[in-house]
Residue frames relative to the residue before (quaternion, step in Angstrom):
aa qw qx qy qz dx dy dz
M 1.0000 0.0000 0.0000 0.0000 0.00 0.00 0.00
K 0.1529 -0.7387 0.6513 0.0822 3.51 -1.26 0.83
I 0.0910 -0.7136 0.6905 0.0757 3.56 -1.21 0.73
Y 0.0889 -0.8353 0.5408 0.0444 3.51 -0.30 1.16
F 0.0133 -0.7826 0.6147 -0.0975 3.48 -0.59 1.50
D 0.5122 0.6656 -0.3929 0.3745 3.61 0.90 0.83
N 0.2452 0.8442 -0.4491 0.1594 3.54 1.46 0.46
A 0.5593 0.6028 -0.3848 0.4193 3.66 1.25 -0.37
A 0.6640 0.4823 -0.2837 0.4960 3.49 1.29 -0.65
T 0.6910 -0.2553 0.1716 0.6541 3.55 0.91 -0.90
S 0.4475 -0.6847 0.5117 0.2627 3.50 -1.14 0.86
W 0.1117 0.7743 -0.6105 0.1237 3.48 -1.24 0.94
P 0.5493 -0.2218 -0.8050 0.0334 1.48 -1.93 1.67
K 0.5712 -0.5946 0.4697 0.3156 3.32 -1.47 0.32
P 0.5697 -0.5299 0.4723 0.4143 3.71 -1.14 0.31
D 0.6159 -0.5490 0.4261 0.3711 3.53 -1.26 0.75
S 0.6696 0.5330 -0.3400 0.3899 3.60 0.89 -0.87
V 0.5876 0.5485 -0.3848 0.4536 3.64 1.11 -0.53
I 0.6560 0.5121 -0.3015 0.4652 3.59 0.90 -0.96
N 0.6794 0.5226 -0.2703 0.4384 3.55 0.87 -1.05
S 0.6292 0.5345 -0.3250 0.4613 3.57 1.06 -0.82
M 0.6846 0.4680 -0.3110 0.4644 3.55 0.84 -1.04
N 0.6279 0.5051 -0.3668 0.4649 3.76 0.90 -0.79
D 0.6554 0.5096 -0.3423 0.4401 3.68 0.89 -0.81
F 0.6420 0.5056 -0.3613 0.4491 3.58 0.94 -0.75
N 0.6986 0.4765 -0.2905 0.4477 3.51 0.80 -1.01
S 0.7153 0.4487 -0.2763 0.4591 3.66 0.94 -0.70
N 0.8468 0.2688 -0.0992 0.4481 3.61 1.04 -0.83
I 0.7391 0.3683 -0.2019 0.5267 3.52 1.26 -0.30
G 0.1676 0.8845 -0.4272 0.0843 3.56 0.72 -1.24
S 0.6057 0.5802 -0.3738 0.3961 3.61 1.06 0.21
N 0.5998 -0.5799 0.4167 0.3611 3.48 -1.39 0.40
P 0.4012 -0.7353 0.4994 0.2212 3.59 -0.89 0.96
G 0.8487 0.2090 -0.1264 0.4690 3.49 -0.80 0.91
R 0.6725 0.5344 -0.2846 0.4257 3.52 1.19 -0.29
S 0.7526 0.2574 -0.1485 0.5876 3.67 1.25 -0.19
G 0.4235 -0.6988 0.4998 0.2874 3.53 -1.26 0.16
H 0.5179 0.6704 -0.4266 0.3167 3.55 1.10 0.02
H 0.6845 -0.5667 0.2621 0.3763 3.49 -1.08 0.36
L 0.6148 0.5502 -0.3553 0.4394 3.47 1.16 -0.41
S 0.5931 0.5472 -0.3186 0.4973 3.57 1.28 -0.67
V 0.6678 0.4497 -0.3125 0.5041 3.59 0.93 -0.83
E 0.5940 0.5235 -0.3870 0.4726 3.70 0.95 -0.51
A 0.6644 0.5114 -0.3166 0.4436 3.62 0.89 -0.77
G 0.5889 0.5557 -0.3239 0.4894 3.49 1.23 -0.87
R 0.6409 0.5519 -0.3140 0.4313 3.59 0.96 -0.94
V 0.5777 0.6052 -0.3270 0.4393 3.53 1.15 -0.84
L 0.7093 0.4505 -0.2487 0.4817 3.50 0.85 -1.14
F 0.6335 0.5056 -0.3761 0.4491 3.62 0.89 -0.63
E 0.6862 0.4930 -0.3186 0.4297 3.56 0.89 -0.81
A 0.5457 0.5530 -0.3901 0.4943 3.56 1.29 -0.36
R 0.6730 0.4857 -0.3235 0.4544 3.59 0.75 -0.97
D 0.6457 0.5424 -0.3149 0.4356 3.57 0.94 -1.13
N 0.7004 0.4578 -0.3092 0.4520 3.65 0.77 -0.88
A 0.6387 0.5124 -0.3355 0.4657 3.56 0.98 -0.73
S 0.6380 0.5261 -0.3278 0.4570 3.63 1.01 -0.81
E 0.6105 0.5522 -0.3133 0.4735 3.60 1.14 -0.71
L 0.6748 0.5192 -0.2704 0.4494 3.47 0.93 -1.07
F 0.7744 0.4028 -0.1076 0.4760 3.49 1.00 -1.06
H 0.3600 -0.7738 0.4239 0.3032 3.49 1.50 -0.05
I 0.3111 0.7267 -0.5174 0.3279 3.51 0.95 1.11
D 0.4847 -0.7256 0.4236 0.2431 3.57 -0.74 1.05
D 0.8003 0.1929 -0.0547 0.5652 3.53 0.95 -0.96
P 0.3669 -0.7649 0.4789 0.2255 3.64 -0.43 1.13
L 0.6426 0.5025 -0.3783 0.4375 3.58 1.16 -0.40
R 0.4988 0.5779 -0.4765 0.4362 3.63 1.11 0.37
I 0.6422 0.4633 -0.3546 0.4972 3.72 1.17 0.17
S 0.1605 -0.7437 0.6419 0.0951 3.54 -1.02 1.05
L 0.3828 -0.7344 0.5276 0.1891 3.48 -1.00 0.81
T 0.0605 -0.8196 0.5697 0.0029 3.54 -1.02 0.90
S 0.6587 -0.5186 0.3669 0.4032 3.58 -1.20 -0.24
N 0.7510 -0.1468 0.1038 0.6354 3.60 1.31 -0.37
I 0.6940 -0.4859 0.3305 0.4159 3.48 -1.30 -0.11
T 0.5599 0.5688 -0.3907 0.4587 3.58 1.23 -0.54
H 0.6307 0.5517 -0.3050 0.4526 3.53 0.95 -0.76
S 0.6556 0.5190 -0.2664 0.4794 3.49 1.04 -1.04
L 0.6782 0.4921 -0.2901 0.4624 3.60 0.85 -1.03
N 0.6300 0.5347 -0.3310 0.4556 3.63 0.95 -0.83
I 0.6526 0.5175 -0.3186 0.4526 3.51 0.91 -0.80
V 0.7129 0.4423 -0.2736 0.4705 3.56 0.82 -0.95
L 0.7075 0.4865 -0.2805 0.4290 3.62 0.77 -0.92
R 0.7303 0.4056 -0.2451 0.4920 3.48 0.83 -1.00
G 0.6590 0.5512 -0.2844 0.4255 3.53 1.15 -0.69
Y 0.7351 0.4500 -0.1681 0.4784 3.53 1.21 -0.68
L 0.7624 0.3754 -0.2138 0.4818 3.54 0.67 -1.18
K 0.1715 -0.7815 0.5996 0.0185 3.46 -1.18 1.02
P 0.6349 -0.5104 0.3790 0.4390 3.63 -0.99 0.28
G 0.7416 0.3400 -0.2641 0.5145 3.52 -0.79 1.06
D 0.6029 0.5282 -0.3706 0.4692 3.55 1.26 -0.17
H 0.2792 -0.7730 0.5463 0.1615 3.39 -1.20 0.49
V 0.1068 -0.7986 0.5922 0.0112 3.72 -0.85 0.98
I 0.1706 -0.7579 0.6212 0.1026 3.62 -1.08 0.71
T 0.0234 0.7444 -0.6650 0.0551 3.52 -1.11 0.94
S 0.5088 -0.6280 0.5138 0.2875 3.46 -1.51 -0.11
S 0.5566 -0.6273 0.4308 0.3332 3.55 -1.30 0.31
M 0.5905 0.5768 -0.3435 0.4479 3.54 1.44 0.24
E 0.4454 0.7307 -0.4243 0.2959 3.51 1.27 0.00
H 0.5705 -0.5861 0.5029 0.2794 3.47 -1.50 0.69
N 0.6093 -0.5644 0.3867 0.4009 3.60 -1.01 0.18
S 0.5904 0.5888 -0.3784 0.4020 3.46 1.20 -0.43
V 0.5995 0.4366 -0.3246 0.5871 3.52 1.54 -0.12
M 0.7665 0.4516 -0.2569 0.3776 3.55 0.48 -1.17
R 0.6603 0.4995 -0.3350 0.4497 3.67 0.99 -0.50
P 0.6363 0.4756 -0.3566 0.4916 3.60 0.87 -0.52
L 0.6632 0.4952 -0.3102 0.4677 3.49 0.99 -0.89
R 0.6410 0.5053 -0.3296 0.4746 3.70 0.91 -0.64
D 0.6043 0.5445 -0.3310 0.4782 3.52 1.14 -0.73
L 0.7306 0.4263 -0.2597 0.4658 3.55 0.80 -1.03
E 0.5214 0.5944 -0.4085 0.4561 3.70 1.36 -0.31
Q 0.6455 0.5549 -0.2762 0.4462 3.46 1.04 -0.71
Q 0.6805 0.4435 -0.2306 0.5358 3.51 1.41 -0.60
G 0.6781 -0.5213 0.2801 0.4359 3.58 1.12 0.13
V 0.4617 0.6506 -0.4706 0.3769 3.55 1.14 0.35
E 0.2682 -0.7770 0.5284 0.2126 3.69 -0.69 0.75
L 0.1568 -0.8178 0.5535 -0.0164 3.50 -0.85 1.11
T 0.1016 -0.7462 0.6566 0.0414 3.54 -1.08 1.04
V 0.1042 -0.7891 0.6039 0.0415 3.51 -0.81 1.07
I 0.2083 -0.8121 0.5259 0.1432 3.57 -0.19 1.19
H 0.4140 -0.7303 0.4996 0.2136 3.47 -0.87 1.07
C 0.3138 -0.7601 0.5497 0.1473 3.61 -0.83 1.04
D 0.5674 -0.6008 0.4110 0.3850 3.54 -1.16 0.36
D 0.6835 -0.5296 0.2752 0.4203 3.64 -1.19 0.13
A 0.5940 0.4747 -0.4059 0.5070 3.66 1.26 0.36
G 0.5844 -0.5946 0.3761 0.4043 3.60 1.30 0.16
M 0.5281 0.6488 -0.4122 0.3610 3.65 1.06 0.06
L 0.3534 -0.7201 0.5806 0.1396 3.47 -1.20 0.92
E 0.2593 -0.7449 0.5850 0.1888 3.62 -0.90 0.88
P 0.4856 -0.7234 0.4087 0.2718 3.64 -0.63 1.21
D 0.6137 0.5717 -0.3507 0.4164 3.58 1.10 -0.71
E 0.5949 0.5506 -0.3880 0.4387 3.61 1.14 -0.49
I 0.5397 0.6212 -0.3913 0.4120 3.57 1.17 -0.48
K 0.6710 0.5568 -0.2148 0.4399 3.35 1.00 -1.36
K 0.6829 0.4886 -0.2665 0.4731 3.57 1.05 -0.98
S 0.6919 0.5015 -0.2675 0.4451 3.56 1.14 -0.63
I 0.5452 0.6115 -0.4151 0.3956 3.65 1.17 -0.32
R 0.1082 -0.7497 0.6529 0.0003 3.46 -1.20 1.11
S 0.7041 -0.4419 0.3594 0.4241 3.47 -1.45 0.11
N 0.7261 0.3962 -0.2413 0.5076 3.66 0.99 -0.60
T 0.4574 0.7049 -0.4683 0.2732 3.64 1.12 0.04
K 0.1574 -0.8351 0.5263 0.0296 3.64 -0.58 1.22
L 0.8336 0.1541 -0.0016 0.5304 3.56 1.06 -0.71
L 0.0846 -0.7282 0.6718 0.1058 3.62 -1.14 0.65
M 0.0945 -0.7989 0.5917 -0.0523 3.45 -0.44 1.39
L 0.1283 0.8105 -0.5544 0.1388 3.55 -0.66 1.30
T 0.4038 -0.6582 0.5501 0.3181 3.54 -1.15 0.53
H 0.5246 -0.6594 0.4558 0.2867 3.55 -0.98 0.59
A 0.7535 -0.0639 0.0686 0.6507 3.44 1.28 -0.85
S 0.5156 -0.6785 0.4337 0.2929 3.63 -1.03 0.82
N 0.3957 -0.7215 0.5092 0.2520 3.54 -0.90 0.69
V 0.5945 0.5944 -0.2960 0.4534 3.48 1.47 -0.07
T 0.8181 0.1579 0.0037 0.5530 3.45 0.88 -1.26
G 0.4532 -0.6635 0.4849 0.3454 3.61 1.19 -0.31
T 0.4270 0.7193 -0.4825 0.2598 3.61 1.09 -0.05
V 0.2812 -0.7687 0.5517 0.1604 3.59 -0.78 1.05
M 0.3512 -0.7583 0.5012 0.2245 3.64 -0.70 1.08
P 0.5590 -0.5968 0.4605 0.3454 3.50 -1.28 0.35
V 0.0435 -0.8642 0.5013 -0.0018 3.49 0.59 1.20
Q 0.6140 0.5522 -0.3657 0.4294 3.64 1.05 -0.62
E 0.6530 0.4579 -0.3045 0.5208 3.58 0.97 -0.79
A 0.6326 0.5235 -0.3655 0.4384 3.71 0.83 -0.91
G 0.6680 0.5153 -0.3243 0.4279 3.58 0.79 -0.94
K 0.6457 0.5423 -0.3021 0.4446 3.53 0.93 -0.88
I 0.6768 0.4822 -0.2893 0.4752 3.48 0.84 -0.94
A 0.6469 0.5046 -0.3540 0.4489 3.60 0.86 -0.77
A 0.6646 0.5001 -0.3182 0.4550 3.62 0.86 -0.96
E 0.6387 0.5357 -0.3407 0.4347 3.64 1.01 -0.67
H 0.7534 0.3767 -0.1801 0.5080 3.48 1.04 -0.67
G 0.4836 -0.6992 0.4155 0.3235 3.59 1.21 0.12
V 0.4897 0.6515 -0.4317 0.3864 3.44 1.11 0.77
L 0.4886 -0.6790 0.4667 0.2872 3.57 -0.84 0.95
F 0.1793 -0.7686 0.6045 0.1085 3.61 -1.06 0.89
C 0.0944 -0.7642 0.6381 -0.0009 3.49 -0.77 1.22
L 0.1624 -0.8047 0.5684 0.0543 3.68 -0.78 1.12
D 0.2786 -0.7192 0.6207 0.1409 3.51 -0.90 0.87
S 0.0299 -0.8422 0.5383 0.0115 3.71 -0.24 1.13
A 0.1725 0.8112 -0.5445 0.1255 3.72 1.15 0.43
Q 0.7889 0.3363 -0.1727 0.4845 3.65 0.80 -0.97
T 0.7636 0.4135 -0.2117 0.4485 3.64 1.06 -0.24
A 0.5165 0.6312 -0.4331 0.3838 3.68 1.08 -0.41
G 0.8016 0.1878 -0.2015 0.5306 3.57 -0.65 1.10
V 0.7147 0.4335 -0.2431 0.4921 3.60 1.21 -0.19
L 0.7538 0.2053 -0.0824 0.6187 3.51 1.08 -0.78
D 0.4613 -0.6385 0.5036 0.3549 3.66 -0.90 0.60
I 0.0425 -0.7796 0.6248 -0.0111 3.57 -0.95 1.03
D 0.0202 -0.7576 0.6495 -0.0616 3.51 -0.67 1.26
V 0.3159 -0.7788 0.5031 0.2014 3.61 -0.25 1.25
N 0.6530 0.5047 -0.3775 0.4199 3.66 0.94 -0.40
S 0.7057 0.4372 -0.2900 0.4762 3.62 0.78 -0.87
L 0.6833 0.4479 -0.2947 0.4956 3.68 1.12 -0.51
N 0.3701 -0.7018 0.5189 0.3180 3.76 1.21 -0.06
V 0.2877 0.7390 -0.5524 0.2567 3.63 0.80 0.82
D 0.2276 -0.7769 0.5716 0.1340 3.65 -0.63 1.12
I 0.7867 0.1069 -0.0145 0.6078 3.54 1.08 -0.86
L 0.0883 -0.7907 0.6058 0.0070 3.53 -0.86 1.05
C 0.0923 -0.7749 0.6227 0.0570 3.56 -0.71 0.94
F 0.0402 0.7948 -0.6043 0.0386 3.57 -1.06 0.84
T 0.2808 -0.7269 0.6045 0.1654 3.48 -1.53 0.38
G 0.4775 -0.7241 0.4298 0.2510 3.49 -1.08 0.58
H 0.7361 0.5048 -0.2471 0.3772 3.46 0.97 -0.74
K 0.6148 0.5474 -0.3488 0.4480 3.57 1.22 0.17
G 0.8384 0.0199 -0.0023 0.5447 3.61 -0.48 -1.09
L 0.6174 0.5483 -0.3608 0.4336 3.71 1.08 -0.47
L 0.3968 -0.7793 0.4226 0.2380 3.62 1.43 0.06
G 0.5473 0.5962 -0.4571 0.3689 3.69 1.07 0.36
P 0.6979 -0.4672 0.3420 0.4216 3.64 -1.31 -0.12
M 0.6383 -0.4784 0.4448 0.4073 3.53 -1.47 0.25
G 0.7052 0.4329 -0.3235 0.4591 3.60 -1.19 0.38
T 0.7063 0.3921 -0.2838 0.5166 3.80 0.99 0.21
G 0.2619 0.6881 -0.6552 0.1693 3.43 -1.30 0.72
G 0.0270 -0.8059 0.5906 0.0319 3.50 -1.36 -0.41
F 0.2806 -0.7730 0.5473 0.1555 3.46 -1.35 0.03
Y 0.2531 -0.7206 0.6153 0.1950 3.64 -1.19 0.43
L 0.0987 -0.7301 0.6736 0.0594 3.39 -1.25 0.91
K 0.5148 -0.5918 0.5552 0.2766 3.44 -1.34 0.91
K 0.6318 -0.5649 0.3806 0.3698 3.54 -1.08 0.87
G 0.7824 0.3144 -0.2712 0.4642 3.49 -0.95 0.99
L 0.5701 0.6426 -0.3549 0.3688 3.56 1.12 -0.50
E 0.5650 0.6097 -0.3790 0.4066 3.51 1.17 -0.61
N 0.6134 0.5580 -0.3482 0.4372 3.64 1.24 -0.49
L 0.7142 0.4394 -0.2460 0.4861 3.56 1.30 -0.46
I 0.7338 0.3610 -0.2257 0.5293 3.67 1.07 -0.43
D 0.3406 -0.7388 0.5592 0.1598 3.56 -0.94 1.34
P 0.5293 -0.6258 0.4735 0.3225 3.51 -1.12 0.52
L 0.5075 -0.6514 0.4621 0.3235 3.65 -1.00 0.85
M 0.8019 0.0174 -0.0072 0.5972 3.72 1.09 -0.60
S 0.2146 -0.7759 0.5738 0.1504 3.52 -1.22 0.23
G 0.2089 0.7988 -0.5358 0.1766 3.51 -1.18 0.55
G 0.7512 -0.3253 0.2531 0.5156 3.52 -1.09 -0.49
T 0.0335 -0.7916 0.6096 0.0264 3.52 -1.11 0.85
G 0.4994 -0.6591 0.4122 0.3824 3.55 1.31 -0.18
S 0.6909 0.3820 -0.2874 0.5424 3.62 1.32 0.04
L 0.8249 0.1410 -0.1165 0.5349 3.64 -1.18 0.63
S 0.1932 0.8365 -0.4997 0.1149 3.59 0.96 0.75
E 0.5580 0.5849 -0.4054 0.4267 3.64 1.30 -0.10
F 0.7237 0.4146 -0.2803 0.4751 3.68 1.21 -0.17
E 0.3811 -0.7398 0.5031 0.2331 3.56 -1.01 0.57
K 0.5284 0.5756 -0.3850 0.4912 3.43 1.38 0.42
Q 0.5049 -0.6612 0.4445 0.3322 3.60 -1.06 0.79
P 0.5514 -0.5991 0.4488 0.3684 3.66 -0.88 0.63
D 0.2527 -0.8040 0.5172 0.1493 3.49 -1.00 0.71
F 0.5865 0.5327 -0.3981 0.4623 3.64 1.12 0.71
M 0.5714 -0.5762 0.4876 0.3221 3.46 -1.37 0.36
P 0.6441 -0.2482 -0.7176 -0.0926 1.48 -1.96 1.53
D 0.4140 0.7729 -0.4080 0.2544 3.57 1.46 -0.05
K 0.5381 0.6468 -0.4257 0.3330 3.52 1.02 -0.65
Y 0.7952 0.3137 -0.1062 0.5079 3.58 0.95 -1.06
E 0.6717 0.5085 -0.3139 0.4378 3.64 1.12 0.22
A 0.1178 0.7915 -0.5815 0.1468 3.61 0.84 1.06
G 0.7857 0.2977 -0.2470 0.4828 3.51 -1.14 0.96
T 0.6631 -0.5553 0.3662 0.3433 3.48 -1.25 0.49
L 0.3423 -0.7525 0.5253 0.2017 3.61 -0.59 0.98
N 0.5422 -0.6109 0.4895 0.3052 3.53 -1.29 0.46
A 0.1360 -0.8653 0.4812 0.0335 3.48 0.55 1.46
I 0.6387 0.5208 -0.3380 0.4546 3.64 0.97 -0.71
G 0.6463 0.5199 -0.3100 0.4646 3.56 1.20 -0.76
F 0.6827 0.4830 -0.2739 0.4750 3.50 1.07 -0.75
A 0.5113 0.5594 -0.4298 0.4909 3.49 1.22 -0.26
G 0.6984 0.4487 -0.3080 0.4647 3.57 0.78 -0.89
L 0.6512 0.5138 -0.3563 0.4300 3.67 0.88 -0.85
S 0.5727 0.5962 -0.3631 0.4298 3.55 1.06 -0.78
S 0.7187 0.4522 -0.2427 0.4691 3.49 0.77 -1.06
G 0.6004 0.5694 -0.3424 0.4449 3.63 1.10 -0.57
I 0.6634 0.4829 -0.2735 0.5019 3.48 1.08 -0.97
R 0.6357 0.5119 -0.3441 0.4642 3.60 0.96 -0.78
Y 0.6190 0.5165 -0.3645 0.4660 3.64 0.98 -0.71
I 0.6414 0.5157 -0.3305 0.4620 3.62 0.93 -0.72
L 0.6630 0.5025 -0.3151 0.4568 3.56 0.89 -0.94
D 0.6807 0.4960 -0.2764 0.4628 3.55 0.92 -0.92
T 0.6780 0.4659 -0.2913 0.4882 3.67 1.09 -0.77
G 0.3879 -0.7040 0.4737 0.3600 3.47 0.95 -0.98
V 0.5298 -0.6335 0.4882 0.2822 3.56 -0.89 1.01
S 0.6973 0.4923 -0.2796 0.4397 3.51 0.81 -1.07
A 0.6332 0.5288 -0.3401 0.4515 3.60 1.02 -0.61
I 0.6302 0.5307 -0.3025 0.4793 3.54 1.11 -1.00
R 0.6977 0.4697 -0.2973 0.4519 3.58 0.88 -1.04
E 0.6485 0.4966 -0.3753 0.4382 3.72 0.96 -0.63
K 0.6180 0.5345 -0.3526 0.4562 3.67 0.97 -0.63
E 0.6876 0.4534 -0.2863 0.4896 3.58 0.79 -1.07
D 0.6220 0.5446 -0.3617 0.4310 3.72 0.85 -0.70
S 0.7246 0.4473 -0.2959 0.4329 3.52 0.88 -0.98
L 0.6209 0.5165 -0.3619 0.4656 3.58 1.15 -0.42
T 0.6266 0.5273 -0.3145 0.4799 3.57 1.06 -0.73
A 0.6708 0.4849 -0.3165 0.4633 3.60 0.81 -0.95
Y 0.6697 0.5293 -0.3017 0.4247 3.58 0.91 -0.81
F 0.6248 0.5261 -0.2967 0.4948 3.56 1.20 -0.87
I 0.7141 0.4984 -0.2515 0.4224 3.49 0.71 -1.16
D 0.6892 0.4672 -0.2703 0.4834 3.55 1.02 -0.88
S 0.6159 0.5003 -0.3487 0.4987 3.59 1.21 -0.33
L 0.6536 0.4834 -0.3293 0.4803 3.59 0.93 -0.67
K 0.5626 0.5777 -0.4211 0.4153 3.77 0.97 -0.54
S 0.7195 0.4868 -0.2845 0.4054 3.58 0.80 -0.73
R 0.6378 0.5147 -0.3120 0.4805 3.49 1.34 -0.20
K 0.2912 -0.7174 0.5866 0.2377 3.76 -0.88 0.86
G 0.7479 0.3947 -0.3411 0.4105 3.32 -1.38 0.64
I 0.6430 0.4625 -0.3163 0.5221 3.53 1.33 0.34
R 0.1223 -0.7770 0.6139 0.0670 3.54 -0.91 1.01
I 0.1633 -0.7908 0.5875 0.0536 3.55 -0.77 1.15
Y 0.2574 -0.8048 0.5230 0.1116 3.53 -0.85 1.05
G 0.7114 0.4017 -0.2883 0.4994 3.58 -1.04 0.78
T 0.6808 -0.5072 0.3557 0.3909 3.56 -1.44 0.29
A 0.4318 -0.6753 0.5316 0.2737 3.64 -1.12 0.68
D 0.5361 0.6304 -0.3701 0.4221 3.60 1.30 -0.25
T 0.2556 -0.8119 0.5015 0.1547 3.57 -0.17 1.31
N 0.5747 0.5505 -0.4178 0.4383 3.65 1.19 -0.14
R 0.7320 0.3946 -0.2315 0.5048 3.60 1.19 -0.20
R 0.7099 0.3489 -0.2431 0.5615 3.54 1.30 0.49
T 0.4020 -0.6563 0.5480 0.3276 3.51 -1.26 0.31
S 0.7145 -0.4692 0.3104 0.4159 3.61 -1.24 -0.31
V 0.4340 0.6539 -0.4634 0.4116 3.53 1.11 0.74
V 0.0099 0.8113 -0.5785 0.0836 3.54 -0.73 1.22
S 0.1609 -0.7841 0.5988 0.0260 3.52 -0.61 1.35
F 0.1287 0.8048 -0.5712 0.0976 3.62 -0.82 0.84
N 0.1763 -0.7683 0.5981 0.1447 3.63 -1.21 0.30
I 0.3189 -0.7150 0.5945 0.1837 3.44 -1.20 0.76
D 0.5171 -0.6742 0.4281 0.3079 3.64 -0.72 1.03
G 0.8418 0.1733 -0.1367 0.4925 3.58 -0.88 0.94
V 0.7042 0.4198 -0.2601 0.5102 3.61 1.16 0.04
A 0.3669 -0.7336 0.5140 0.2511 3.73 -0.53 0.99
P 0.6020 -0.5862 0.3988 0.3673 3.56 -1.03 0.71
S 0.6591 0.5224 -0.3070 0.4454 3.55 0.94 -0.71
E 0.6236 0.5041 -0.3146 0.5079 3.56 1.18 -0.68
A 0.6743 0.5021 -0.3084 0.4450 3.50 0.85 -0.86
A 0.6414 0.5287 -0.3089 0.4622 3.58 0.97 -0.87
F 0.6420 0.5171 -0.3222 0.4655 3.59 1.04 -0.79
I 0.6607 0.4532 -0.3323 0.4976 3.72 0.93 -0.78
F 0.5762 0.5695 -0.3929 0.4351 3.69 0.95 -0.68
D 0.7447 0.4247 -0.2276 0.4619 3.54 0.76 -1.11
E 0.7184 0.4779 -0.2619 0.4323 3.57 0.70 -1.00
E 0.7706 0.3861 -0.1501 0.4844 3.63 0.91 -1.03
Y 0.8438 0.2142 -0.0524 0.4893 3.45 0.97 -0.87
G 0.4550 -0.7211 0.4318 0.2942 3.49 1.27 0.09
I 0.4126 0.6787 -0.4542 0.4037 3.60 1.22 0.57
L 0.1508 -0.8025 0.5757 0.0423 3.56 -0.57 1.25
S 0.1482 0.7930 -0.5743 0.1393 3.68 -0.47 1.13
R 0.3969 -0.7040 0.5285 0.2597 3.57 -1.25 -0.27
P 0.1330 -0.7719 0.6155 0.0873 3.55 -0.79 0.97
G 0.5981 0.6328 -0.3799 0.3123 3.48 -1.31 0.09
L 0.7360 -0.4214 0.3310 0.4138 3.50 -1.26 -0.50
H 0.3425 -0.7893 0.4761 0.1819 3.63 1.17 -0.15
C 0.5549 -0.6345 0.3699 0.3907 3.59 1.06 0.55
A 0.6395 0.4958 -0.2950 0.5081 3.48 1.20 0.71
P 0.0187 0.8606 -0.5089 -0.0099 3.61 0.80 1.03
S 0.6000 0.5493 -0.3779 0.4422 3.59 1.09 -0.60
A 0.6041 0.5339 -0.3480 0.4785 3.66 0.98 -0.74
H 0.7092 0.4454 -0.2919 0.4620 3.69 0.75 -0.88
R 0.5897 0.5085 -0.3881 0.4931 3.62 1.15 -0.46
T 0.6413 0.4860 -0.3567 0.4747 3.73 0.91 -0.71
L 0.7228 0.4392 -0.2482 0.4722 3.65 0.94 -0.70
N 0.3675 -0.7293 0.4723 0.3318 3.64 1.35 -0.22
S 0.4756 0.6456 -0.4559 0.3861 3.56 1.04 0.73
F 0.5106 0.6443 -0.3894 0.4153 3.67 1.29 0.21
P 0.6601 -0.1710 -0.7292 -0.0584 1.65 -1.86 1.67
G 0.5035 0.6806 -0.4217 0.3247 3.52 1.25 0.13
G 0.3969 -0.7446 0.4493 0.2937 3.54 1.18 -0.67
T 0.4101 -0.6664 0.5467 0.2982 3.52 -1.10 -0.57
N 0.5059 -0.5042 0.5895 0.3773 3.60 -1.60 -0.04
R 0.0857 -0.7978 0.5959 0.0329 3.60 -0.86 0.88
F 0.0677 -0.7453 0.6630 0.0196 3.57 -0.81 1.01
S 0.0083 0.7962 -0.6046 0.0209 3.61 -0.78 0.91
F 0.2430 -0.8297 0.4942 0.0909 3.46 -0.43 1.20
G 0.1527 -0.7696 0.6084 0.1193 3.71 -1.06 0.44
F 0.8144 -0.3504 0.2716 0.3745 3.35 -1.63 0.05
Y 0.7379 0.4703 -0.2012 0.4403 3.46 1.09 -0.86
N 0.4999 0.6735 -0.3824 0.3876 3.52 1.43 -0.20
T 0.2466 -0.7756 0.5668 0.1281 3.58 -1.24 0.52
F 0.5786 -0.5659 0.4382 0.3910 3.58 -1.28 0.29
E 0.5577 0.5708 -0.4190 0.4331 3.61 1.22 -0.45
E 0.6478 0.5206 -0.3376 0.4419 3.64 0.99 -0.76
I 0.6251 0.5019 -0.3371 0.4936 3.58 1.03 -0.79
D 0.5957 0.5241 -0.3918 0.4657 3.75 0.84 -0.65
I 0.6636 0.4905 -0.3359 0.4541 3.69 0.70 -0.90
S 0.6553 0.5217 -0.3184 0.4439 3.61 0.90 -0.84
L 0.6417 0.5177 -0.3235 0.4643 3.56 1.09 -0.82
K 0.6446 0.4946 -0.3415 0.4726 3.59 0.98 -0.67
A 0.6142 0.4997 -0.3444 0.5045 3.62 1.07 -0.67
I 0.6359 0.5134 -0.3534 0.4551 3.64 0.76 -0.62
D 0.6614 0.4965 -0.3174 0.4640 3.62 0.88 -0.98
K 0.6404 0.4980 -0.3446 0.4724 3.68 0.95 -0.77
I 0.6599 0.4625 -0.3258 0.4944 3.73 0.89 -0.72
L 0.6233 0.5029 -0.3663 0.4738 3.66 0.93 -0.55
H 0.6778 0.4862 -0.3268 0.4443 3.62 0.90 -0.89
S 0.6691 0.5081 -0.2954 0.4549 3.59 0.98 -0.83
S 0.6935 0.4838 -0.3098 0.4347 3.57 0.92 -0.59
R 0.6060 0.5638 -0.3648 0.4263 3.68 1.18 -0.20
């Protein structure tokens, strides 16, 4: 028996429609999109357009061609951050960011980009007024995670987007933990740049992702690499228009066939229904943990302000040891440690040991949580 509580790393299992779409592409299309004129190449191109179209519907984006497809959100973030920020520019971020944000920003800091990291509170929450206080005359970008991959804490992105817009600062949102789980409307949130990944809440396969740019921003962001796009092949200069400018090389078309079906599954099911199910699982688990002595829960207890990610520690038991017991003795698959977010763990005072992290998905059940609670009780008893 396997109980999969590692959906913050990658969602599993995938809907049957995702697997079927990938099998269909491999069996019946299998061609390179945009590189040939025959009908299978055209069909492969249609698959990519449908992926953009479904993503634009999910994120309330008017033009699907404002979405460039990438291999994951790390790829997307690097294109945006390295392509936009220049020496002398100032960028604001939070102390709860994933290393896919922090590492590029630290690299850029070494190259002369000025960086302000706003310290969040011990629940991982960002105070919007701190954004206002941090804005300077040379501030070019506000870069925030929508929700922490450590605590699930949902950031005040509505307020953040409004502040950025009022001060003429671009707002880039990292939706790795929220796309497909929370409603994201790039217009109402004043999001100028949205980065997303396919293999988490969007229920697609690994090796898929993308980003949205508000119209005109492609003139300000350089591509991370250049090469064949299937367009303007008569020129040796990279195209300067969306989405081709950022899509050098053959895209993972079979993966995007799966991602397209994953997003369609979410649209048909309803983001609100997915959120309601995951909220109920999370609330049940947190409420059950609260009644147990010897457990420390990180982040807010308000499930309206968090995703289905729960970090906790068991007194006297290292996270790595607990995770090993969960896996070996109970078939519970989770993730211990620092979760590629050392800054977040320093904020929570859980560095360097980290935490145990359970992250629930749409396919998890209350029965599985009950089994995990019994496992936690046995670990608690044996540690005393």
